[in-house]
BAFI-684683 format. One record per residue (C-alpha): residue number from 0; x, y, z; residue in three letters. Coordinates in Angstrom, 1 decimal. Example, Ala and Ser with C-alpha at 12.3 -4.5 7.8 and 13.67 -1.06 7.14 Angstrom:
<0; <12.3; -4.5; 7.8>; ala>
<1; <13.7; -1.1; 7.1>; ser>
REM end
This chain:
<0; <37.3; -12.5; -11.9>; met>
<1; <40.6; -14.0; -10.6>; lys>
<2; <39.7; -13.1; -7.0>; phe>
<3; <36.2; -14.6; -7.0>; val>
<4; <37.4; -18.0; -5.7>; ser>
<5; <39.3; -16.2; -2.9>; leu>
<6; <36.2; -14.2; -1.9>; ile>
<7; <34.1; -17.4; -1.9>; ile>
<8; <36.6; -19.3; 0.1>; ala>
<9; <36.7; -16.5; 2.7>; asn>
<10; <32.9; -16.3; 2.9>; leu>
<11; <32.6; -20.1; 3.6>; phe>
<12; <35.5; -20.3; 6.0>; arg>
<13; <32.9; -20.3; 8.8>; lys>
<14; <29.9; -21.9; 7.1>; lys>
<15; <27.5; -21.7; 10.0>; leu>
<16; <28.3; -18.0; 10.7>; arg>
<17; <28.0; -17.0; 7.1>; thr>
<18; <24.7; -19.0; 6.7>; thr>
<19; <23.1; -17.4; 9.8>; leu>
<20; <24.2; -13.9; 8.6>; thr>
<21; <22.9; -14.7; 5.1>; phe>
<22; <19.5; -15.8; 6.5>; leu>
<23; <19.2; -12.8; 8.8>; ser>
<24; <19.7; -10.4; 5.8>; ile>
<25; <17.3; -12.4; 3.6>; leu>
<26; <14.5; -12.4; 6.2>; ile>
<27; <15.0; -8.7; 6.8>; ala>
<28; <14.4; -8.0; 3.2>; phe>
<29; <11.3; -10.3; 3.1>; val>
<30; <10.0; -8.3; 6.0>; leu>
<31; <10.8; -5.1; 4.2>; tyr>
<32; <8.7; -6.2; 1.2>; gly>
<33; <5.7; -7.0; 3.4>; tyr>
<34; <5.9; -3.8; 5.4>; leu>
<35; <6.1; -1.5; 2.3>; val>
<36; <3.1; -3.5; 0.9>; ala>
<37; <1.2; -2.8; 4.0>; ile>
<38; <2.1; 0.9; 3.9>; arg>
<39; <1.0; 1.0; 0.2>; ala>
<40; <-2.3; -0.7; 1.2>; ala>
<41; <-3.0; 2.1; 3.7>; phe>
<42; <-1.6; 4.9; 1.6>; gly>
<43; <-2.4; 4.0; -2.0>; ala>
<44; <-5.8; 5.7; -1.8>; gly>
<45; <-4.0; 8.8; -0.5>; val>
<46; <-1.5; 8.9; -3.3>; thr>
<47; <-4.0; 8.3; -6.0>; phe>
<48; <-6.7; 10.6; -4.6>; ala>
<49; <-7.8; 13.1; -7.2>; gly>
<50; <-6.4; 16.5; -6.9>; ala>
<51; <-9.6; 17.8; -8.5>; asp>
<52; <-11.9; 16.0; -6.1>; arg>
<53; <-13.4; 17.2; -2.8>; leu>
<54; <-15.4; 15.3; -0.2>; val>
<55; <-18.2; 16.9; 1.8>; val>
<56; <-19.4; 15.2; 5.0>; arg>
<57; <-21.3; 16.0; 8.1>; asn>
<58; <-19.2; 18.4; 10.3>; lys>
<59; <-20.0; 16.4; 13.5>; val>
<60; <-19.0; 13.0; 12.3>; ser>
<61; <-18.7; 10.8; 9.2>; leu>
<62; <-21.3; 8.5; 10.6>; ile>
<63; <-23.8; 11.3; 10.7>; gln>
<64; <-25.8; 11.5; 7.4>; leu>
<65; <-26.6; 14.7; 5.4>; ile>
<66; <-29.7; 15.4; 3.2>; pro>
<67; <-29.7; 14.4; -0.4>; val>
<68; <-31.2; 17.8; -1.2>; ser>
<69; <-27.7; 19.3; -0.6>; tyr>
<70; <-26.7; 18.1; -4.0>; lys>
<71; <-28.4; 20.8; -6.0>; asp>
<72; <-27.1; 23.5; -3.7>; arg>
<73; <-23.5; 22.2; -4.0>; ile>
<74; <-23.9; 22.0; -7.8>; gln>
<75; <-24.7; 25.7; -8.0>; arg>
<76; <-21.5; 26.8; -6.3>; ile>
<77; <-19.1; 28.4; -8.8>; pro>
<78; <-16.2; 26.1; -9.8>; gly>
<79; <-18.1; 22.8; -9.2>; val>
<80; <-18.1; 20.5; -12.2>; arg>
<81; <-20.1; 17.5; -11.0>; ser>
<82; <-21.4; 16.0; -7.8>; val>
<83; <-22.2; 12.5; -6.6>; val>
<84; <-23.3; 11.2; -3.2>; his>
<85; <-22.3; 7.9; -1.6>; ser>
<86; <-23.2; 6.0; 1.6>; thr>
<87; <-21.5; 3.2; 3.5>; trp>
<88; <-23.6; 0.0; 3.2>; phe>
<89; <-21.4; -2.2; 5.4>; gly>
<90; <-22.7; -5.7; 4.5>; gly>
<91; <-20.9; -9.0; 3.9>; tyr>
<92; <-21.1; -12.0; 1.5>; tyr>
<93; <-22.2; -15.3; 3.2>; gln>
<94; <-20.2; -14.7; 6.4>; lys>
<95; <-18.7; -11.7; 8.2>; pro>
<96; <-15.1; -12.7; 7.2>; ala>
<97; <-16.1; -12.1; 3.6>; asn>
<98; <-16.2; -8.3; 3.9>; phe>
<99; <-15.6; -5.7; 1.2>; phe>
<100; <-16.9; -2.2; 0.7>; ala>
<101; <-20.3; -1.6; -0.8>; gln>
<102; <-21.7; 1.8; -1.6>; met>
<103; <-24.8; 3.1; -3.4>; pro>
<104; <-24.3; 5.9; -6.0>; val>
<105; <-25.9; 7.5; -9.0>; asn>
<106; <-24.1; 5.6; -11.9>; pro>
<107; <-23.7; 8.4; -14.5>; lys>
<108; <-22.3; 10.9; -12.0>; glu>
<109; <-20.1; 8.4; -10.3>; tyr>
<110; <-18.4; 7.3; -13.6>; leu>
<111; <-17.9; 10.9; -14.5>; asp>
<112; <-16.1; 11.7; -11.2>; ile>
<113; <-14.1; 8.5; -11.2>; tyr>
<114; <-12.6; 8.0; -14.7>; pro>
<115; <-10.1; 5.5; -13.3>; glu>
<116; <-13.0; 3.0; -12.9>; val>
<117; <-12.8; 1.2; -16.2>; leu>
<118; <-16.0; -0.4; -17.7>; leu>
<119; <-17.0; -1.3; -21.2>; ser>
<120; <-19.8; 0.8; -22.9>; asp>
<121; <-22.0; -2.3; -22.7>; lys>
<122; <-21.5; -2.6; -19.0>; glu>
<123; <-22.2; 1.1; -18.4>; lys>
<124; <-25.5; 0.9; -20.3>; gln>
<125; <-26.5; -2.3; -18.4>; ala>
<126; <-25.8; -0.5; -15.1>; trp>
<127; <-27.9; 2.5; -16.1>; met>
<128; <-30.9; 0.3; -17.1>; ser>
<129; <-30.9; -2.4; -14.3>; thr>
<130; <-32.4; -1.2; -11.1>; arg>
<131; <-30.8; -3.9; -9.0>; thr>
<132; <-27.6; -3.8; -11.0>; gly>
<133; <-24.2; -3.4; -9.5>; cys>
<134; <-20.6; -3.2; -10.7>; ile>
<135; <-18.0; -5.3; -8.9>; leu>
<136; <-14.2; -4.8; -8.7>; gly>
<137; <-12.0; -7.3; -10.5>; arg>
<138; <-10.2; -8.3; -7.3>; lys>
<139; <-13.3; -9.3; -5.4>; thr>
<140; <-14.8; -10.9; -8.5>; ala>
<141; <-11.7; -13.1; -9.0>; glu>
<142; <-11.6; -13.9; -5.2>; lys>
<143; <-15.1; -15.4; -5.1>; phe>
<144; <-15.4; -16.5; -8.8>; gly>
<145; <-18.1; -14.0; -9.8>; phe>
<146; <-18.9; -13.1; -13.4>; lys>
<147; <-21.2; -10.8; -15.2>; val>
<148; <-24.8; -12.1; -14.9>; gly>
<149; <-24.4; -13.6; -11.5>; asp>
<150; <-26.5; -12.5; -8.5>; arg>
<151; <-24.8; -11.7; -5.3>; ile>
<152; <-26.6; -11.6; -1.9>; pro>
<153; <-25.1; -9.2; 0.6>; ile>
<154; <-26.2; -9.5; 4.2>; thr>
<155; <-26.7; -6.0; 5.8>; pro>
<156; <-25.3; -5.0; 9.2>; thr>
<157; <-26.8; -1.5; 9.1>; ile>
<158; <-29.5; -1.1; 6.5>; trp>
<159; <-32.5; -3.2; 7.2>; glu>
<160; <-35.6; -3.5; 5.0>; lys>
<161; <-39.1; -2.5; 6.2>; pro>
<162; <-40.5; -4.5; 9.1>; asn>
<163; <-37.1; -5.0; 10.6>; his>
<164; <-36.1; -7.4; 7.8>; asp>
<165; <-32.4; -8.1; 7.9>; met>
<166; <-32.4; -10.6; 5.0>; ser>
<167; <-29.8; -10.3; 2.3>; ala>
<168; <-30.0; -7.6; -0.4>; trp>
<169; <-29.6; -9.2; -3.8>; val>
<170; <-27.7; -7.5; -6.6>; phe>
<171; <-27.3; -8.4; -10.3>; asp>
<172; <-23.7; -8.1; -11.5>; ile>
<173; <-23.8; -6.1; -14.7>; val>
<174; <-20.2; -5.2; -14.9>; gly>
<175; <-16.7; -6.0; -13.5>; ile>
<176; <-14.5; -3.0; -13.4>; phe>
<177; <-10.7; -2.7; -13.6>; asp>
<178; <-8.5; 0.1; -12.4>; gly>
<179; <-6.6; 2.6; -14.5>; ala>
<180; <-3.5; 1.9; -12.3>; thr>
<181; <-2.4; -0.6; -9.6>; lys>
<182; <-3.3; 1.9; -7.0>; ala>
<183; <-7.0; 1.9; -7.9>; thr>
<184; <-9.1; -0.1; -5.5>; asp>
<185; <-10.9; -2.9; -7.4>; thr>
<186; <-12.5; -4.6; -4.4>; ser>
<187; <-15.7; -2.6; -3.9>; ala>
<188; <-19.3; -3.3; -5.0>; leu>
<189; <-21.0; -0.2; -6.3>; ile>
<190; <-24.8; -0.3; -6.7>; phe>
<191; <-27.6; 2.1; -7.5>; arg>
<192; <-28.8; 4.7; -5.0>; tyr>
<193; <-32.4; 4.6; -6.2>; asp>
<194; <-32.7; 0.9; -5.4>; tyr>
<195; <-31.0; 1.5; -2.0>; phe>
<196; <-33.3; 4.5; -1.1>; asp>
<197; <-36.5; 2.7; -2.1>; glu>
<198; <-35.6; -0.5; -0.2>; thr>
<199; <-34.1; 0.7; 3.1>; arg>
<200; <-36.4; 1.0; 6.1>; ala>
<201; <-35.2; 4.4; 7.5>; tyr>
<202; <-33.2; 7.5; 6.8>; lys>
<203; <-34.6; 7.9; 3.3>; lys>
<204; <-33.4; 11.0; 1.6>; gly>
<205; <-30.1; 11.1; 3.5>; glu>
<206; <-26.7; 10.1; 2.3>; val>
<207; <-23.2; 9.6; 3.8>; gly>
<208; <-21.1; 12.1; 1.9>; trp>
<209; <-20.7; 13.9; -1.4>; tyr>
<210; <-17.8; 13.7; -3.8>; ile>
<211; <-17.3; 16.8; -5.9>; ile>
<212; <-15.2; 17.2; -9.0>; arg>
<213; <-14.0; 20.8; -9.5>; val>
<214; <-13.2; 22.5; -12.7>; lys>
<215; <-9.9; 23.9; -11.6>; asp>
<216; <-7.9; 22.1; -8.9>; ser>
<217; <-6.2; 25.3; -7.9>; ser>
<218; <-9.5; 26.6; -6.7>; gln>
<219; <-10.3; 23.6; -4.5>; ser>
<220; <-9.6; 25.4; -1.2>; glu>
<221; <-11.8; 28.3; -2.1>; arg>
<222; <-14.6; 26.0; -3.3>; ile>
<223; <-14.4; 24.0; 0.0>; ala>
<224; <-14.8; 27.1; 2.0>; lys>
<225; <-17.8; 28.2; -0.2>; asp>
<226; <-19.5; 24.9; 0.4>; ile>
<227; <-19.1; 25.1; 4.2>; asp>
<228; <-20.4; 28.7; 4.2>; arg>
<229; <-23.4; 27.6; 2.2>; glu>
<230; <-24.5; 25.2; 5.0>; phe>
<231; <-23.2; 27.2; 8.0>; ala>
<232; <-25.7; 27.4; 10.8>; asn>
<233; <-28.0; 24.8; 9.2>; ser>
<234; <-29.1; 21.6; 11.0>; glu>
<235; <-26.5; 19.7; 9.1>; cys>
<236; <-23.3; 21.7; 8.8>; glu>
<237; <-20.7; 20.3; 6.5>; thr>
<238; <-16.9; 19.8; 6.4>; lys>
<239; <-15.5; 20.0; 2.9>; ala>
<240; <-11.9; 18.8; 2.3>; glu>
<241; <-9.8; 17.4; -0.4>; thr>
<242; <-10.2; 13.7; -1.2>; glu>
<243; <-6.6; 13.2; -0.1>; lys>
<244; <-7.3; 14.7; 3.3>; ala>
<245; <-10.5; 12.6; 3.6>; phe>
<246; <-8.6; 9.3; 2.8>; val>
<247; <-5.8; 10.2; 5.1>; gln>
<248; <-8.3; 10.7; 7.9>; gly>
<249; <-9.4; 7.1; 7.4>; phe>
<250; <-5.9; 5.8; 7.4>; ala>
<251; <-4.8; 7.7; 10.5>; arg>
<252; <-7.6; 6.1; 12.5>; gln>
<253; <-5.1; 3.3; 13.1>; val>
<254; <-2.1; 5.6; 13.4>; gly>
<255; <0.5; 7.1; 11.1>; asp>
<256; <1.3; 4.0; 9.1>; ile>
<257; <4.2; 5.6; 7.3>; gly>
<258; <6.0; 6.5; 10.5>; lys>
<259; <5.3; 3.2; 12.1>; ile>
<260; <6.8; 1.3; 9.0>; met>
<261; <9.9; 3.6; 9.0>; ile>
<262; <10.4; 3.0; 12.7>; ala>
<263; <10.2; -0.8; 12.4>; ile>
<264; <12.4; -0.9; 9.2>; leu>
<265; <15.0; 1.4; 10.8>; ser>
<266; <15.3; -0.9; 13.8>; ala>
<267; <15.4; -4.0; 11.6>; val>
<268; <18.1; -2.7; 9.3>; phe>
<269; <20.2; -1.2; 12.1>; phe>
<270; <20.2; -4.6; 13.8>; thr>
<271; <21.1; -6.4; 10.6>; ile>
<272; <23.9; -3.8; 10.0>; leu>
<273; <25.4; -4.7; 13.4>; leu>
<274; <25.1; -8.4; 12.7>; val>
<275; <26.7; -8.2; 9.2>; ala>
<276; <29.4; -5.8; 10.5>; gly>
<277; <30.3; -8.1; 13.3>; asn>
<278; <30.5; -11.0; 10.9>; thr>
<279; <33.0; -9.1; 8.7>; met>
<280; <35.0; -7.8; 11.7>; ala>
<281; <35.4; -11.3; 13.0>; gln>
<282; <36.4; -12.6; 9.6>; ala>
<283; <39.1; -9.9; 9.3>; val>
<284; <40.5; -10.6; 12.8>; arg>
<285; <40.7; -14.4; 12.1>; glu>
<286; <42.6; -13.7; 8.8>; arg>
<287; <45.2; -11.2; 10.0>; arg>
<288; <48.1; -13.6; 9.2>; glu>
<289; <46.7; -14.3; 5.7>; glu>
<290; <46.2; -10.7; 5.0>; leu>
<291; <49.8; -10.1; 6.0>; gly>
<292; <50.9; -12.8; 3.5>; val>
<293; <48.8; -11.2; 0.8>; leu>
<294; <50.6; -7.9; 1.4>; lys>
<295; <53.9; -9.6; 1.4>; ala>
<296; <53.0; -11.1; -2.0>; leu>
<297; <52.4; -7.6; -3.4>; gly>
<298; <48.8; -6.8; -2.6>; phe>
<299; <48.5; -3.0; -2.1>; thr>
<300; <46.6; -1.6; 0.8>; asn>
<301; <43.8; -0.4; -1.6>; met>
<302; <43.5; -3.9; -3.1>; arg>
<303; <43.1; -5.4; 0.4>; val>
<304; <40.4; -2.9; 1.2>; leu>
<305; <38.5; -3.6; -2.0>; val>
<306; <38.8; -7.4; -1.4>; leu>
<307; <37.2; -7.2; 2.0>; val>
<308; <34.6; -4.7; 0.9>; leu>
<309; <33.6; -6.8; -2.1>; val>
<310; <33.3; -9.8; 0.2>; glu>
<311; <30.9; -7.8; 2.4>; ser>
<312; <28.9; -6.6; -0.6>; cys>
<313; <28.7; -10.1; -2.0>; ala>
<314; <27.2; -11.5; 1.2>; leu>
<315; <24.8; -8.6; 1.7>; ala>
<316; <24.0; -8.3; -2.0>; gly>
<317; <23.2; -12.0; -2.6>; thr>
<318; <21.1; -12.3; 0.5>; ala>
<319; <19.4; -9.0; 0.0>; gly>
<320; <18.5; -9.5; -3.7>; val>
<321; <17.2; -13.0; -3.0>; leu>
<322; <15.1; -11.6; -0.1>; gly>
<323; <13.7; -8.9; -2.3>; leu>
<324; <12.8; -11.4; -5.0>; gly>
<325; <11.2; -13.8; -2.5>; leu>
<326; <9.3; -10.9; -0.9>; ser>
<327; <8.0; -9.7; -4.3>; lys>
<328; <6.8; -13.3; -5.1>; phe>
<329; <5.1; -13.7; -1.7>; leu>
<330; <3.4; -10.3; -1.9>; val>
<331; <2.1; -11.1; -5.4>; ser>
<332; <0.3; -14.1; -4.0>; leu>
<333; <-2.2; -11.7; -2.4>; gly>
<334; <-3.4; -10.0; 0.8>; asp>
<335; <-2.6; -12.3; 3.8>; pro>
<336; <-5.5; -10.6; 5.8>; thr>
<337; <-8.2; -12.1; 3.5>; asn>
<338; <-9.5; -8.9; 2.2>; gly>
<339; <-8.8; -6.3; 5.0>; ala>
<340; <-6.2; -4.7; 2.7>; leu>
<341; <-7.8; -4.3; -0.7>; pro>
<342; <-4.6; -2.9; -2.3>; leu>
<343; <-1.7; -5.1; -1.5>; phe>
<344; <1.4; -5.0; -3.8>; tyr>
<345; <5.1; -4.2; -3.7>; phe>
<346; <5.5; -0.7; -5.3>; pro>
<347; <8.2; -0.5; -7.9>; met>
<348; <9.9; 2.6; -6.3>; pro>
<349; <10.2; 0.8; -3.0>; asp>
<350; <11.5; -2.3; -4.8>; phe>
<351; <14.2; -0.2; -6.4>; leu>
<352; <14.9; 1.4; -3.1>; leu>
<353; <15.4; -2.0; -1.7>; gly>
<354; <18.4; -2.5; -4.1>; phe>
<355; <19.9; 0.7; -2.9>; ala>
<356; <19.5; -0.4; 0.7>; ile>
<357; <21.2; -3.7; -0.2>; val>
<358; <24.2; -1.8; -1.6>; leu>
<359; <24.3; 0.5; 1.4>; ala>
<360; <24.1; -2.4; 3.8>; leu>
<361; <27.0; -4.2; 2.1>; gly>
<362; <29.2; -1.1; 2.1>; phe>
<363; <28.5; 0.1; 5.6>; leu>
<364; <28.9; -3.4; 7.2>; ser>
<365; <32.2; -3.9; 5.3>; gly>
<366; <33.9; -0.5; 5.3>; ile>
<367; <35.0; -0.6; 8.9>; gly>
<368; <36.6; -4.1; 8.7>; pro>
<369; <38.0; -3.2; 5.3>; ala>
<370; <39.8; -0.1; 6.6>; val>
<371; <41.1; -2.2; 9.5>; gln>
<372; <42.5; -4.7; 7.0>; ala>
<373; <44.0; -1.9; 4.9>; met>
<374; <45.8; -0.4; 7.9>; arg>
<375; <47.1; -3.8; 9.1>; leu>
<376; <50.9; -3.7; 9.4>; asn>
<377; <52.4; -6.5; 7.4>; met>
<378; <55.3; -7.1; 9.9>; ala>
<379; <52.9; -7.3; 12.9>; asp>
<380; <50.7; -9.7; 11.1>; ala>
<381; <53.5; -12.1; 10.0>; leu>
<382; <55.0; -12.0; 13.5>; arg>
<383; <51.9; -13.8; 14.8>; arg>
<384; <52.4; -16.8; 12.5>; met>
REM end
């Protein structure tokens, strides 16, 4: 602790330079937090996708529907445990900006396939017995102030009622579901397929895709091939794939988010490394005489190296830790896109990785100037005084 005052004095020798470097590092780590939260938003569904779940869609395109009659044929394929179908509804609440996913399903089968959707027994029974009933994710319920018993009108963009009626579909909220983990999407509205099929004006008896839960995840590839063979050469051929591959397909429609984030962060931290390294190099050059005096007073080369290195780590560490803390707080305030990213949080592994990056930044930006200070010849330094 006896060298703390010396380190602080050295850091604030050039207050403006230190402040600007400090703010650069802090902002870099705030940006880091937001970028990993965005990556998590695009990839959380991929990482949480069930290893024992398959998705079956139309081979031509996801927007092409497939017959509801396929369900029984899929169910008979060896290794299939349960099947549920789903369809994209694509409506909005009050105005287009209030968008969140809505999908019709068969309740009992859906809850069996998605155990991570948490509802009370009372809510489950209410959903089974209420034709217009729906369950709503906790995130959307809190965003708009909905509670069980409310009625929610959803304006359709695709599914009109008979006679070209595009008026709102009204659902009764019978349950608000939570997720088993942070990575579970709790923004969707899930309602009953029988109500949907009876009310829509066209495409009755057709669905968007099937979700299948298999008995043994090691057999998923074989079961997927069996499903595709079952419907080969039919009017609606299928493409069966793991749920992970299906979700990745959605995410990659806007590009490989992981690679984009890594590229941006690499550029940011390389720039910050140059800035911090330049700051420390200038500080050492300006203190050559003082470093010579310290060596004359008995400071060993190793002690001088550690002194400069600790100074670098203190600057990067303080700014980096504050940046991580500020970023975690800002991310916890919610999705800045107003719902476009249903899952928006700072993953703990990335948060801990941030601390490792802080240490690495402090070490790498300071090791060069520290070695330079260690090798400084005392006589040459004192001669300049």
